[in-house]
C-alpha positions, 0 to 999 in steps of 0.5 A: 498129344494127340489131341494137340492137333484137333485141338488146334483145329477146334479152336480155330473152328471156334472162332470162325463159327463165333465171327460168323454167329456175331455177324449175323444176328441183329440185337446185340444179346443174340450176337453173343448167344449165337457166337457163345454157341457156335463157339462151343459147337466150333471147339467140340465137333473135332475133338468128339471126331478124334476121340471116336476115331482114337478110341480103343478097339474092341478085342473079339469076345470069346464065343463063351463070354459072348454066350455069358453076356448074352445070358446076363444082359438086362437090366435086372439079370433075368434072360428075357427069353426065361422071363416069358416062359416063367411068366406063362407059367404064373397065376399073375404074370404082371407081378413077376420081379426077378430077384436073383439069376446065378449062371452055371457052365457045365460041361456042354451047356449052361443052367440058369437058377433065377429067383423070383417073386409073384402072387400065389392064387391067394394074392400073397407074394412068394418067391420061387426059383426056376431052373433052366438049361440053356445050350452052348449057344445060349438058346432056352432048352428046357426048365429042369427040377 
């Protein structure tokens, strides 16, 4: 029911745009294509605007949820700052491949355990594990053993 008014406005705009485009073009083919495209644009503009206005509001996240989202927010699941620090210590940083990352919430901070692959000095691919401590704001502190 909420989209009824934007739908009616869209139909009216589609008709107006299509008529305008039909009169502007010279050949029959261009008139048909132009009026069709104008009708689509006229129909969907009010619907898109209405959908963006009526989109549900995002609830503010707690600080812990924001930090967890930031720590796990990358395509491969490994935080970029931890990747950068691990690559500094590798023999062949270009061979780095993240396998898995686990986040553990401790009392005051976070511990990330990242499993990754890379080439060793002899060119063989090996798996390794890096453990890092992050503060309560989600900033990299240090590697731990």
